[in-house]
MITOR-621020 format. One line per 3 residues: for each residue x, y, z of C-alpha. Coordinates in steps of 0.2 Angstrom, whole numbers. Example, Ala and Ser with C-alpha at 12.3 -4.5 7.8 and 13.67 -1.06 7.14 Angstrom:
62 -22 39; 68 -5 36
This chain:
72 106 -51; 57 98 -43; 46 101 -58
60 94 -70; 62 79 -59; 43 76 -58
42 78 -77; 56 65 -80; 48 53 -68
31 54 -77; 39 52 -94; 49 37 -88
34 28 -81; 25 31 -97; 39 25 -108
46 11 -98; 34 -3 -103; 38 -1 -121
56 -5 -118; 52 -20 -106; 48 -38 -108
31 -45 -100; 40 -50 -84; 47 -32 -82
30 -25 -86; 23 -36 -72; 35 -30 -60
31 -12 -64; 13 -16 -62; 16 -24 -45
26 -9 -40; 11 2 -44; -1 -9 -34
11 -10 -19; 13 9 -19; -5 12 -18
-6 0 -3; 9 8 5; 2 26 3
-13 20 13; -2 13 27; 9 29 26
-7 39 30; -11 28 45; 7 27 52
17 41 44; 5 55 46; -7 50 60
6 40 70; -5 24 72; 4 7 70
-5 -6 59; 1 -23 55; -16 -27 45
-13 -17 29; -10 -33 20; -27 -40 26
-36 -25 18; -27 -29 1; -33 -47 3
-51 -40 6; -50 -30 -10; -43 -44 -20
-56 -56 -15; -70 -44 -18; -63 -41 -35
-61 -60 -38; -78 -65 -32; -87 -51 -42
-78 -52 -58; -78 -71 -60; -97 -70 -57
-99 -57 -71; -99 -41 -62; -89 -26 -69
-73 -21 -60; -80 -4 -54; -92 -14 -43
-77 -22 -35; -70 -5 -31; -86 1 -23
-87 -15 -12; -69 -15 -7; -69 3 -3
-85 1 7; -79 -15 17; -62 -8 20
-68 9 26; -81 1 38; -69 -12 45
-55 0 46; -66 12 56; -70 -2 68
-52 -7 69; -48 11 74; -57 10 90
-44 0 99; -32 14 95; -42 26 106
-37 15 121; -20 7 117; -5 14 108
12 8 101; 16 -10 103; -1 -14 111
-10 -7 95; 2 -17 84; -4 -33 93
-22 -29 90; -20 -26 72; -9 -42 71
-24 -52 79; -35 -44 66; -23 -49 52
-23 -67 59; -42 -68 59; -43 -62 41
-30 -75 35; -40 -89 44; -56 -84 36
-49 -83 19; -41 -100 21; -55 -110 30
-71 -103 23; -71 -113 7; -89 -109 3
-84 -91 0; -66 -90 -4; -62 -108 -10
-49 -109 3; -32 -115 -1; -37 -119 -19
-39 -101 -23; -48 -92 -36; -42 -92 -54
-47 -85 -71; -49 -67 -64; -53 -56 -79
-45 -40 -83; -56 -25 -86; -63 -16 -101
-65 3 -99; -76 12 -112; -72 0 -125
-53 0 -121; -46 -17 -116; -34 -18 -102
-31 -37 -105; -13 -35 -111; 1 -32 -99
4 -15 -106; -14 -10 -106; -17 -16 -88
-1 -7 -82; -8 9 -89; -24 6 -80
-15 3 -64; -5 19 -67; -20 29 -69
-27 23 -53; -11 27 -44; -12 45 -52
-29 47 -45; -24 41 -28; -9 51 -27
-18 67 -32; -31 64 -18; -18 60 -5
-8 76 -10; -24 86 -7; -28 76 9
-11 79 18; -12 98 14; -30 100 20
-35 103 37; -38 84 39; -19 81 35
-14 94 47; -25 86 61; -17 69 57
1 77 59; -5 85 75; -11 68 81
5 60 77; 16 73 85; 7 76 102
-11 69 104; -13 78 121; -8 95 114
-19 92 99; -34 88 110; -31 103 120
-31 114 104; -48 108 99; -43 94 87
-56 79 89; -42 66 91; -55 52 92
-63 56 75; -46 59 66; -39 42 73
-54 33 66; -53 42 50; -34 38 48
-37 19 50; -53 20 38; -45 30 24
-28 20 25; -38 4 25; -48 9 10
-32 12 0; -27 -5 4; -43 -12 -3
-41 -2 -19; -24 -10 -21; -31 -27 -18
-44 -24 -32; -29 -21 -44; -19 -35 -37
-32 -49 -41; -33 -46 -60; -14 -42 -61
-10 -60 -55; -27 -67 -61; -26 -80 -47
-26 -77 -28; -25 -88 -13; -24 -85 6
-6 -86 8; -3 -71 -3; -11 -60 11
-3 -67 27; 7 -57 39; 22 -57 27
13 -45 16; 9 -33 30; 27 -33 36
33 -30 18; 21 -15 17; 27 -8 33
45 -11 27; 41 0 11; 35 14 22
49 14 34; 63 12 21; 56 25 9
52 37 23; 38 37 35; 28 53 34
35 59 17; 23 60 3; 35 51 -9
41 38 4; 29 24 -2; 34 27 -20
53 25 -16; 50 11 -3; 40 1 -15
53 2 -28; 66 -4 -16; 56 -18 -10
48 -24 -27; 61 -19 -40; 78 -18 -31
78 -37 -26; 75 -42 -44; 88 -31 -51
101 -37 -38; 96 -55 -42; 105 -56 -59
122 -50 -53; 124 -58 -35; 124 -77 -39
110 -80 -27; 116 -69 -13; 105 -55 -17
93 -57 -2; 107 -57 10; 114 -41 3
97 -33 2; 93 -38 21; 110 -31 26
107 -14 17; 89 -13 25; 96 -16 42
110 -3 40; 98 10 34; 86 7 49
100 7 61; 109 23 55; 94 32 48
77 27 55; 68 41 45; 71 31 29
79 36 12; 70 52 11; 75 57 28
93 53 24; 92 64 9; 85 78 19
99 76 32; 112 77 19; 104 92 11
104 101 27; 122 97 31; 127 103 13
116 119 15
């Protein structure tokens, strides 16, 4: 059944853009980009148990790296390299406070970093053009194949998501992934068993941040215009919501959570006469109140009861 479900999902993702209008294709592409960013946060929060409110900032770092390089004539792959390098380095440094503080104290540290990044993006006009933003961001051409059309760029993003998903699947089942889980469940016991908790904490922040940077590199050419307000605290909170609603610590959690956050409000908007945000907020609050483990956690509880 899992193989059948996976095959149906892949077929639906490939066939969907041919039945949608440009706005629908844009929403699917946005879902792909947000899923990549949420996968990174799920590694940091769901698997390693480290709270971060700065994932949106790394999306912004990747987006500005792509915008600045591609508008200057550089290829998009150079933006991927720069965004990954910057996000890895900054994420590694940001992980050091996690060695000393935990829980809401760590959340305040990452919140301060998110505020710092937003202020830099808004005020350093010599680099980021400030509130005026950067426009005319080109879409890539890969081996002679152009991704300038909405469908072409959607498949380009979908290919990146497939690579990220495969790498994440391998990671969470490797000794690194088991060390992340041990770090989340009981860091003292993990340390007593020989797990280098210091190194794995830094790795969790660095790898999760790098995935946020990759999402940002795709976000910039998707919209073809970026400005600082797109990467304020709201984006980080929205990514956190995706991970929590889908199921923190579940591999498919970011996929489902991003669909709920990106696609569901748009679907509800057409039949709720302007009240869709109220219904959406009530549904999310009810889910978090009665099932903090998210939709996949709710499905697992139902399966156990039925079993």
